[in-house]
HTML snippet that shows the backbone in 3Dmol.js (N, CA, C, O; Angstrom):
<script src="https://3Dmol.org/build/3Dmol-min.js"></script>
<div id="view" style="width:600px;height:400px;position:relative"></div>
<script>
const pdb = `
ATOM      1  N   MET A   1      54.851   5.433  15.140  1.00  0.00           N
ATOM      2  CA  MET A   1      54.908   6.628  15.468  1.00  0.00           C
ATOM      3  C   MET A   1      53.409   7.819  16.176  1.00  0.00           C
ATOM      4  O   MET A   1      52.597   8.470  15.518  1.00  0.00           O
ATOM      5  N   TYR A   2      53.512   7.731  17.297  1.00  0.00           N
ATOM      6  CA  TYR A   2      52.594   8.688  17.973  1.00  0.00           C
ATOM      7  C   TYR A   2      52.504   9.552  18.196  1.00  0.00           C
ATOM      8  O   TYR A   2      53.467   9.821  18.913  1.00  0.00           O
ATOM      9  N   GLU A   3      51.762  10.573  18.043  1.00  0.00           N
ATOM     10  CA  GLU A   3      51.393  12.378  18.548  1.00  0.00           C
ATOM     11  C   GLU A   3      51.195  12.163  19.631  1.00  0.00           C
ATOM     12  O   GLU A   3      51.163  11.019  20.086  1.00  0.00           O
ATOM     13  N   ILE A   4      50.975  13.428  20.447  1.00  0.00           N
ATOM     14  CA  ILE A   4      50.678  13.481  21.446  1.00  0.00           C
ATOM     15  C   ILE A   4      50.060  14.614  22.016  1.00  0.00           C
ATOM     16  O   ILE A   4      50.746  15.625  22.170  1.00  0.00           O
ATOM     17  N   LEU A   5      48.738  14.607  22.394  1.00  0.00           N
ATOM     18  CA  LEU A   5      47.863  15.379  22.277  1.00  0.00           C
ATOM     19  C   LEU A   5      47.770  16.134  24.101  1.00  0.00           C
ATOM     20  O   LEU A   5      47.626  15.301  24.996  1.00  0.00           O
ATOM     21  N   TYR A   6      47.837  17.295  24.421  1.00  0.00           N
ATOM     22  CA  TYR A   6      47.873  17.695  25.515  1.00  0.00           C
ATOM     23  C   TYR A   6      46.730  18.903  25.630  1.00  0.00           C
ATOM     24  O   TYR A   6      46.781  19.809  24.798  1.00  0.00           O
ATOM     25  N   LYS A   7      46.077  18.914  26.281  1.00  0.00           N
ATOM     26  CA  LYS A   7      45.280  20.255  26.470  1.00  0.00           C
ATOM     27  C   LYS A   7      44.517  20.303  24.781  1.00  0.00           C
ATOM     28  O   LYS A   7      44.833  21.185  23.983  1.00  0.00           O
ATOM     29  N   LYS A   8      43.774  19.508  24.534  1.00  0.00           N
ATOM     30  CA  LYS A   8      43.878  19.653  22.753  1.00  0.00           C
ATOM     31  C   LYS A   8      44.786  20.447  21.400  1.00  0.00           C
ATOM     32  O   LYS A   8      44.695  20.894  20.257  1.00  0.00           O
ATOM     33  N   VAL A   9      45.964  20.136  22.904  1.00  0.00           N
ATOM     34  CA  VAL A   9      46.843  20.410  21.666  1.00  0.00           C
ATOM     35  C   VAL A   9      47.926  19.767  21.059  1.00  0.00           C
ATOM     36  O   VAL A   9      48.788  19.551  21.912  1.00  0.00           O
ATOM     37  N   ILE A  10      48.375  19.218  19.534  1.00  0.00           N
ATOM     38  CA  ILE A  10      49.282  18.096  19.393  1.00  0.00           C
ATOM     39  C   ILE A  10      50.541  18.645  19.058  1.00  0.00           C
ATOM     40  O   ILE A  10      50.935  19.371  18.145  1.00  0.00           O
ATOM     41  N   LEU A  11      51.272  17.902  20.414  1.00  0.00           N
ATOM     42  CA  LEU A  11      52.598  18.510  20.543  1.00  0.00           C
ATOM     43  C   LEU A  11      53.630  17.834  19.482  1.00  0.00           C
ATOM     44  O   LEU A  11      53.488  16.731  18.954  1.00  0.00           O
ATOM     45  N   PRO A  12      54.976  18.987  19.245  1.00  0.00           N
ATOM     46  CA  PRO A  12      55.709  18.635  18.105  1.00  0.00           C
ATOM     47  C   PRO A  12      56.392  17.484  18.267  1.00  0.00           C
ATOM     48  O   PRO A  12      57.167  17.025  17.428  1.00  0.00           O
ATOM     49  N   HIS A  13      56.135  16.995  19.318  1.00  0.00           N
ATOM     50  CA  HIS A  13      57.405  15.823  20.296  1.00  0.00           C
ATOM     51  C   HIS A  13      56.340  14.129  19.653  1.00  0.00           C
ATOM     52  O   HIS A  13      55.253  13.670  20.005  1.00  0.00           O
ATOM     53  N   ARG A  14      57.187  13.762  18.803  1.00  0.00           N
ATOM     54  CA  ARG A  14      56.807  11.989  18.752  1.00  0.00           C
ATOM     55  C   ARG A  14      57.426  10.769  19.381  1.00  0.00           C
ATOM     56  O   ARG A  14      58.635  10.616  19.553  1.00  0.00           O
ATOM     57  N   PHE A  15      56.486   9.921  19.705  1.00  0.00           N
ATOM     58  CA  PHE A  15      56.693   8.451  20.730  1.00  0.00           C
ATOM     59  C   PHE A  15      57.376   7.593  19.281  1.00  0.00           C
ATOM     60  O   PHE A  15      56.989   7.594  18.113  1.00  0.00           O
ATOM     61  N   TYR A  16      58.093   7.163  19.691  1.00  0.00           N
ATOM     62  CA  TYR A  16      58.185   6.086  18.461  1.00  0.00           C
ATOM     63  C   TYR A  16      58.956   4.536  19.072  1.00  0.00           C
ATOM     64  O   TYR A  16      60.143   4.395  19.364  1.00  0.00           O
ATOM     65  N   ALA A  17      57.912   3.542  19.138  1.00  0.00           N
ATOM     66  CA  ALA A  17      58.046   2.750  19.944  1.00  0.00           C
ATOM     67  C   ALA A  17      57.946   1.656  18.719  1.00  0.00           C
ATOM     68  O   ALA A  17      57.298   1.564  17.676  1.00  0.00           O
ATOM     69  N   ASP A  18      59.231   0.648  19.615  1.00  0.00           N
ATOM     70  CA  ASP A  18      60.238  -0.307  18.693  1.00  0.00           C
ATOM     71  C   ASP A  18      59.492  -1.113  18.240  1.00  0.00           C
ATOM     72  O   ASP A  18      60.096  -1.345  17.193  1.00  0.00           O
ATOM     73  N   PHE A  19      58.196  -2.050  18.196  1.00  0.00           N
ATOM     74  CA  PHE A  19      57.193  -2.770  17.820  1.00  0.00           C
ATOM     75  C   PHE A  19      56.098  -2.655  18.483  1.00  0.00           C
ATOM     76  O   PHE A  19      55.963  -2.322  19.660  1.00  0.00           O
ATOM     77  N   VAL A  20      54.801  -3.114  17.224  1.00  0.00           N
ATOM     78  CA  VAL A  20      53.761  -3.106  17.738  1.00  0.00           C
ATOM     79  C   VAL A  20      53.090  -3.830  16.904  1.00  0.00           C
ATOM     80  O   VAL A  20      53.011  -3.700  15.683  1.00  0.00           O
ATOM     81  N   VAL A  21      52.377  -4.961  17.905  1.00  0.00           N
ATOM     82  CA  VAL A  21      51.829  -6.259  17.455  1.00  0.00           C
ATOM     83  C   VAL A  21      50.724  -6.392  17.395  1.00  0.00           C
ATOM     84  O   VAL A  21      50.076  -6.338  18.441  1.00  0.00           O
ATOM     85  N   PHE A  22      50.088  -6.615  16.174  1.00  0.00           N
ATOM     86  CA  PHE A  22      48.616  -6.182  15.633  1.00  0.00           C
ATOM     87  C   PHE A  22      47.947  -5.319  16.161  1.00  0.00           C
ATOM     88  O   PHE A  22      46.778  -5.607  16.416  1.00  0.00           O
ATOM     89  N   ASP A  23      48.432  -4.031  16.492  1.00  0.00           N
ATOM     90  CA  ASP A  23      47.726  -2.573  16.718  1.00  0.00           C
ATOM     91  C   ASP A  23      47.546  -2.974  18.197  1.00  0.00           C
ATOM     92  O   ASP A  23      47.349  -2.005  18.931  1.00  0.00           O
ATOM     93  N   GLU A  24      47.565  -4.023  18.724  1.00  0.00           N
ATOM     94  CA  GLU A  24      47.618  -4.384  20.334  1.00  0.00           C
ATOM     95  C   GLU A  24      48.104  -4.411  21.364  1.00  0.00           C
ATOM     96  O   GLU A  24      47.533  -4.404  22.454  1.00  0.00           O
ATOM     97  N   VAL A  25      49.766  -4.464  21.030  1.00  0.00           N
ATOM     98  CA  VAL A  25      50.618  -5.038  22.297  1.00  0.00           C
ATOM     99  C   VAL A  25      51.823  -3.953  21.338  1.00  0.00           C
ATOM    100  O   VAL A  25      52.102  -3.876  20.141  1.00  0.00           O
ATOM    101  N   ILE A  26      52.243  -3.324  22.420  1.00  0.00           N
ATOM    102  CA  ILE A  26      53.609  -1.976  22.456  1.00  0.00           C
ATOM    103  C   ILE A  26      54.657  -3.364  22.817  1.00  0.00           C
ATOM    104  O   ILE A  26      54.402  -4.174  23.709  1.00  0.00           O
ATOM    105  N   LEU A  27      55.775  -3.423  21.990  1.00  0.00           N
ATOM    106  CA  LEU A  27      56.758  -4.277  22.755  1.00  0.00           C
ATOM    107  C   LEU A  27      58.518  -3.324  22.333  1.00  0.00           C
ATOM    108  O   LEU A  27      59.104  -2.768  21.404  1.00  0.00           O
ATOM    109  N   GLU A  28      58.679  -3.700  23.828  1.00  0.00           N
ATOM    110  CA  GLU A  28      59.505  -2.604  23.728  1.00  0.00           C
ATOM    111  C   GLU A  28      61.022  -3.798  23.687  1.00  0.00           C
ATOM    112  O   GLU A  28      60.947  -4.930  24.164  1.00  0.00           O
ATOM    113  N   VAL A  29      62.153  -3.307  23.106  1.00  0.00           N
ATOM    114  CA  VAL A  29      63.315  -4.326  23.265  1.00  0.00           C
ATOM    115  C   VAL A  29      64.599  -3.576  23.885  1.00  0.00           C
ATOM    116  O   VAL A  29      65.332  -2.783  23.294  1.00  0.00           O
ATOM    117  N   LYS A  30      64.670  -3.904  24.878  1.00  0.00           N
ATOM    118  CA  LYS A  30      66.297  -3.830  25.482  1.00  0.00           C
ATOM    119  C   LYS A  30      67.416  -4.036  25.255  1.00  0.00           C
ATOM    120  O   LYS A  30      67.536  -4.926  24.413  1.00  0.00           O
ATOM    121  N   ALA A  31      68.646  -3.503  25.722  1.00  0.00           N
ATOM    122  CA  ALA A  31      69.233  -4.752  26.084  1.00  0.00           C
ATOM    123  C   ALA A  31      70.709  -3.951  27.030  1.00  0.00           C
ATOM    124  O   ALA A  31      71.814  -3.682  26.558  1.00  0.00           O
ATOM    125  N   LYS A  32      70.332  -3.783  28.126  1.00  0.00           N
ATOM    126  CA  LYS A  32      71.106  -3.410  29.573  1.00  0.00           C
ATOM    127  C   LYS A  32      70.899  -4.218  30.593  1.00  0.00           C
ATOM    128  O   LYS A  32      70.160  -5.202  30.575  1.00  0.00           O
ATOM    129  N   ASP A  33      71.955  -3.578  32.089  1.00  0.00           N
ATOM    130  CA  ASP A  33      71.840  -4.441  32.861  1.00  0.00           C
ATOM    131  C   ASP A  33      70.575  -4.878  33.846  1.00  0.00           C
ATOM    132  O   ASP A  33      70.615  -5.507  34.903  1.00  0.00           O
ATOM    133  N   GLY A  34      69.950  -4.575  33.452  1.00  0.00           N
ATOM    134  CA  GLY A  34      67.743  -4.593  33.827  1.00  0.00           C
ATOM    135  C   GLY A  34      66.817  -3.730  33.252  1.00  0.00           C
ATOM    136  O   GLY A  34      67.080  -2.896  32.385  1.00  0.00           O
ATOM    137  N   ILE A  35      65.747  -3.941  33.740  1.00  0.00           N
ATOM    138  CA  ILE A  35      64.696  -3.445  33.109  1.00  0.00           C
ATOM    139  C   ILE A  35      64.629  -2.138  34.445  1.00  0.00           C
ATOM    140  O   ILE A  35      64.629  -2.414  35.645  1.00  0.00           O
ATOM    141  N   ALA A  36      64.571  -0.559  33.810  1.00  0.00           N
ATOM    142  CA  ALA A  36      64.774   0.382  34.750  1.00  0.00           C
ATOM    143  C   ALA A  36      63.135   0.824  34.879  1.00  0.00           C
ATOM    144  O   ALA A  36      62.226   0.260  34.270  1.00  0.00           O
ATOM    145  N   PRO A  37      62.981   1.918  35.778  1.00  0.00           N
ATOM    146  CA  PRO A  37      61.601   2.537  35.853  1.00  0.00           C
ATOM    147  C   PRO A  37      61.159   3.574  35.114  1.00  0.00           C
ATOM    148  O   PRO A  37      59.990   3.955  35.055  1.00  0.00           O
ATOM    149  N   GLU A  38      62.148   4.063  34.512  1.00  0.00           N
ATOM    150  CA  GLU A  38      62.300   4.594  33.441  1.00  0.00           C
ATOM    151  C   GLU A  38      61.507   3.810  32.315  1.00  0.00           C
ATOM    152  O   GLU A  38      60.528   4.328  31.778  1.00  0.00           O
ATOM    153  N   ASP A  39      61.869   2.797  32.043  1.00  0.00           N
ATOM    154  CA  ASP A  39      61.663   1.670  31.056  1.00  0.00           C
ATOM    155  C   ASP A  39      60.189   1.544  30.895  1.00  0.00           C
ATOM    156  O   ASP A  39      59.458   1.383  29.917  1.00  0.00           O
ATOM    157  N   MET A  40      60.000   1.664  32.124  1.00  0.00           N
ATOM    158  CA  MET A  40      58.651   1.526  32.939  1.00  0.00           C
ATOM    159  C   MET A  40      57.838   2.395  32.215  1.00  0.00           C
ATOM    160  O   MET A  40      57.130   1.981  31.297  1.00  0.00           O
ATOM    161  N   ALA A  41      57.879   3.515  32.535  1.00  0.00           N
ATOM    162  CA  ALA A  41      57.258   4.539  32.324  1.00  0.00           C
ATOM    163  C   ALA A  41      57.587   5.006  30.949  1.00  0.00           C
ATOM    164  O   ALA A  41      56.924   5.861  30.362  1.00  0.00           O
ATOM    165  N   GLN A  42      58.668   4.396  30.443  1.00  0.00           N
ATOM    166  CA  GLN A  42      58.514   4.675  28.357  1.00  0.00           C
ATOM    167  C   GLN A  42      57.326   3.834  28.333  1.00  0.00           C
ATOM    168  O   GLN A  42      56.354   4.348  27.779  1.00  0.00           O
ATOM    169  N   THR A  43      57.248   3.218  28.581  1.00  0.00           N
ATOM    170  CA  THR A  43      56.470   1.781  28.091  1.00  0.00           C
ATOM    171  C   THR A  43      54.939   2.469  28.351  1.00  0.00           C
ATOM    172  O   THR A  43      54.275   2.799  27.368  1.00  0.00           O
ATOM    173  N   LEU A  44      54.502   2.636  29.496  1.00  0.00           N
ATOM    174  CA  LEU A  44      53.194   2.976  29.982  1.00  0.00           C
ATOM    175  C   LEU A  44      52.642   4.844  28.789  1.00  0.00           C
ATOM    176  O   LEU A  44      51.553   5.301  28.439  1.00  0.00           O
ATOM    177  N   ASN A  45      54.135   5.323  28.583  1.00  0.00           N
ATOM    178  CA  ASN A  45      53.585   6.726  27.993  1.00  0.00           C
ATOM    179  C   ASN A  45      53.508   5.999  26.300  1.00  0.00           C
ATOM    180  O   ASN A  45      52.925   6.682  25.458  1.00  0.00           O
ATOM    181  N   TYR A  46      54.013   4.838  25.923  1.00  0.00           N
ATOM    182  CA  TYR A  46      53.599   4.376  24.358  1.00  0.00           C
ATOM    183  C   TYR A  46      52.001   4.090  24.997  1.00  0.00           C
ATOM    184  O   TYR A  46      51.164   4.960  24.758  1.00  0.00           O
ATOM    185  N   LEU A  47      51.693   3.204  25.589  1.00  0.00           N
ATOM    186  CA  LEU A  47      50.166   2.711  25.828  1.00  0.00           C
ATOM    187  C   LEU A  47      49.373   4.060  26.030  1.00  0.00           C
ATOM    188  O   LEU A  47      48.453   4.193  25.223  1.00  0.00           O
ATOM    189  N   LYS A  48      49.525   5.059  26.908  1.00  0.00           N
ATOM    190  CA  LYS A  48      48.445   5.976  26.602  1.00  0.00           C
ATOM    191  C   LYS A  48      48.786   6.605  25.547  1.00  0.00           C
ATOM    192  O   LYS A  48      48.072   7.605  25.614  1.00  0.00           O
ATOM    193  N   CYS A  49      49.326   6.685  24.722  1.00  0.00           N
ATOM    194  CA  CYS A  49      49.323   7.356  23.190  1.00  0.00           C
ATOM    195  C   CYS A  49      48.586   6.628  22.265  1.00  0.00           C
ATOM    196  O   CYS A  49      47.649   6.964  21.541  1.00  0.00           O
ATOM    197  N   SER A  50      49.477   5.013  22.491  1.00  0.00           N
ATOM    198  CA  SER A  50      48.469   4.135  21.445  1.00  0.00           C
ATOM    199  C   SER A  50      47.586   4.400  21.397  1.00  0.00           C
ATOM    200  O   SER A  50      47.296   4.925  20.322  1.00  0.00           O
ATOM    201  N   GLY A  51      46.188   4.260  22.668  1.00  0.00           N
ATOM    202  CA  GLY A  51      45.535   3.148  22.934  1.00  0.00           C
ATOM    203  C   GLY A  51      45.179   1.783  23.515  1.00  0.00           C
ATOM    204  O   GLY A  51      44.124   1.439  24.048  1.00  0.00           O
ATOM    205  N   CYS A  52      46.951   0.663  23.162  1.00  0.00           N
ATOM    206  CA  CYS A  52      46.739  -0.474  23.385  1.00  0.00           C
ATOM    207  C   CYS A  52      46.956  -0.648  25.224  1.00  0.00           C
ATOM    208  O   CYS A  52      47.536   0.127  25.985  1.00  0.00           O
ATOM    209  N   LYS A  53      46.381  -1.721  25.482  1.00  0.00           N
ATOM    210  CA  LYS A  53      46.497  -2.011  26.765  1.00  0.00           C
ATOM    211  C   LYS A  53      47.653  -3.011  27.291  1.00  0.00           C
ATOM    212  O   LYS A  53      47.444  -3.542  28.381  1.00  0.00           O
ATOM    213  N   VAL A  54      48.755  -3.287  26.669  1.00  0.00           N
ATOM    214  CA  VAL A  54      49.585  -4.177  26.958  1.00  0.00           C
ATOM    215  C   VAL A  54      50.595  -3.973  26.516  1.00  0.00           C
ATOM    216  O   VAL A  54      50.568  -4.014  25.286  1.00  0.00           O
ATOM    217  N   GLY A  55      51.714  -3.719  27.010  1.00  0.00           N
ATOM    218  CA  GLY A  55      53.106  -3.554  26.390  1.00  0.00           C
ATOM    219  C   GLY A  55      53.643  -4.789  27.346  1.00  0.00           C
ATOM    220  O   GLY A  55      53.299  -5.183  28.460  1.00  0.00           O
ATOM    221  N   LEU A  56      54.848  -5.306  26.206  1.00  0.00           N
ATOM    222  CA  LEU A  56      55.960  -6.124  26.831  1.00  0.00           C
ATOM    223  C   LEU A  56      57.411  -5.113  26.873  1.00  0.00           C
ATOM    224  O   LEU A  56      57.629  -4.196  26.081  1.00  0.00           O
ATOM    225  N   ILE A  57      58.341  -5.551  28.031  1.00  0.00           N
ATOM    226  CA  ILE A  57      59.398  -4.887  27.691  1.00  0.00           C
ATOM    227  C   ILE A  57      60.339  -6.053  27.834  1.00  0.00           C
ATOM    228  O   ILE A  57      60.280  -6.774  28.830  1.00  0.00           O
ATOM    229  N   LEU A  58      61.464  -6.318  26.574  1.00  0.00           N
ATOM    230  CA  LEU A  58      62.193  -7.672  26.366  1.00  0.00           C
ATOM    231  C   LEU A  58      63.162  -6.846  26.904  1.00  0.00           C
ATOM    232  O   LEU A  58      63.152  -5.637  26.673  1.00  0.00           O
ATOM    233  N   ASN A  59      64.085  -7.428  27.670  1.00  0.00           N
ATOM    234  CA  ASN A  59      65.429  -7.057  28.278  1.00  0.00           C
ATOM    235  C   ASN A  59      66.213  -8.268  27.528  1.00  0.00           C
ATOM    236  O   ASN A  59      65.665  -9.357  27.354  1.00  0.00           O
ATOM    237  N   PHE A  60      67.634  -7.974  27.067  1.00  0.00           N
ATOM    238  CA  PHE A  60      68.606  -8.963  26.234  1.00  0.00           C
ATOM    239  C   PHE A  60      69.509  -8.797  27.104  1.00  0.00           C
ATOM    240  O   PHE A  60      69.899  -9.922  27.417  1.00  0.00           O
ATOM    241  N   GLY A  61      70.150  -7.897  27.762  1.00  0.00           N
ATOM    242  CA  GLY A  61      71.042  -7.615  28.246  1.00  0.00           C
ATOM    243  C   GLY A  61      72.324  -8.398  28.816  1.00  0.00           C
ATOM    244  O   GLY A  61      73.545  -8.345  28.672  1.00  0.00           O
ATOM    245  N   ARG A  62      71.227  -9.279  29.665  1.00  0.00           N
ATOM    246  CA  ARG A  62      71.792 -10.453  30.738  1.00  0.00           C
ATOM    247  C   ARG A  62      71.815 -11.816  29.947  1.00  0.00           C
ATOM    248  O   ARG A  62      71.420 -11.973  28.792  1.00  0.00           O
ATOM    249  N   LEU A  63      72.367 -12.805  30.809  1.00  0.00           N
ATOM    250  CA  LEU A  63      72.328 -14.067  30.486  1.00  0.00           C
ATOM    251  C   LEU A  63      71.281 -14.871  29.940  1.00  0.00           C
ATOM    252  O   LEU A  63      71.296 -15.640  28.979  1.00  0.00           O
ATOM    253  N   LYS A  64      69.845 -14.366  31.184  1.00  0.00           N
ATOM    254  CA  LYS A  64      68.713 -15.047  30.793  1.00  0.00           C
ATOM    255  C   LYS A  64      67.534 -13.888  30.889  1.00  0.00           C
ATOM    256  O   LYS A  64      67.224 -13.114  31.794  1.00  0.00           O
ATOM    257  N   LEU A  65      66.981 -14.123  29.467  1.00  0.00           N
ATOM    258  CA  LEU A  65      66.420 -12.763  29.252  1.00  0.00           C
ATOM    259  C   LEU A  65      65.502 -12.229  30.170  1.00  0.00           C
ATOM    260  O   LEU A  65      65.149 -13.051  31.015  1.00  0.00           O
ATOM    261  N   ASP A  66      65.050 -11.216  30.263  1.00  0.00           N
ATOM    262  CA  ASP A  66      64.065 -10.189  31.415  1.00  0.00           C
ATOM    263  C   ASP A  66      62.750  -9.682  30.517  1.00  0.00           C
ATOM    264  O   ASP A  66      62.734  -8.849  29.610  1.00  0.00           O
ATOM    265  N   ILE A  67      61.529 -10.557  31.142  1.00  0.00           N
ATOM    266  CA  ILE A  67      60.704  -9.874  30.432  1.00  0.00           C
ATOM    267  C   ILE A  67      59.687  -9.200  31.500  1.00  0.00           C
ATOM    268  O   ILE A  67      59.748  -9.770  32.589  1.00  0.00           O
ATOM    269  N   LYS A  68      58.920  -8.304  31.457  1.00  0.00           N
ATOM    270  CA  LYS A  68      58.088  -7.403  32.302  1.00  0.00           C
ATOM    271  C   LYS A  68      56.985  -7.365  31.154  1.00  0.00           C
ATOM    272  O   LYS A  68      57.298  -7.439  29.966  1.00  0.00           O
ATOM    273  N   ARG A  69      55.788  -7.256  31.556  1.00  0.00           N
ATOM    274  CA  ARG A  69      54.786  -7.449  31.567  1.00  0.00           C
ATOM    275  C   ARG A  69      54.121  -6.156  31.992  1.00  0.00           C
ATOM    276  O   ARG A  69      54.104  -5.919  33.200  1.00  0.00           O
ATOM    277  N   VAL A  70      53.473  -5.135  31.004  1.00  0.00           N
ATOM    278  CA  VAL A  70      53.047  -3.843  31.727  1.00  0.00           C
ATOM    279  C   VAL A  70      51.287  -3.841  30.970  1.00  0.00           C
ATOM    280  O   VAL A  70      50.886  -4.250  29.880  1.00  0.00           O
ATOM    281  N   VAL A  71      50.686  -3.289  31.947  1.00  0.00           N
ATOM    282  CA  VAL A  71      49.451  -3.255  31.702  1.00  0.00           C
ATOM    283  C   VAL A  71      48.740  -2.134  31.821  1.00  0.00           C
ATOM    284  O   VAL A  71      48.916  -1.839  33.003  1.00  0.00           O
ATOM    285  N   PHE A  72      47.744  -0.961  31.145  1.00  0.00           N
ATOM    286  CA  PHE A  72      47.626  -0.193  30.893  1.00  0.00           C
ATOM    287  C   PHE A  72      45.668   0.273  31.314  1.00  0.00           C
ATOM    288  O   PHE A  72      45.224   1.386  31.032  1.00  0.00           O
TER     289      PHE A  72
END
`;
const viewer = $3Dmol.createViewer("view");
viewer.addModel(pdb, "pdb");
viewer.setStyle({}, {cartoon: {color: "spectrum"}});
viewer.zoomTo();
viewer.render();
</script>
């Protein structure tokens, strides 16, 4: 769970990443037709809040596993 700090105020909304690996990598798991721009934006938001530099989006919704690496 990550708190959101905006203009020195902690907002009531929280982000919940699917997995955090060794406090360095955000891992987002999806099961849909493809990785959408919204998934990229979500992962970037998690990276900003967490201080992590690397995120992985894994999509199991197709016959072949889709993997997208996101670097902040």
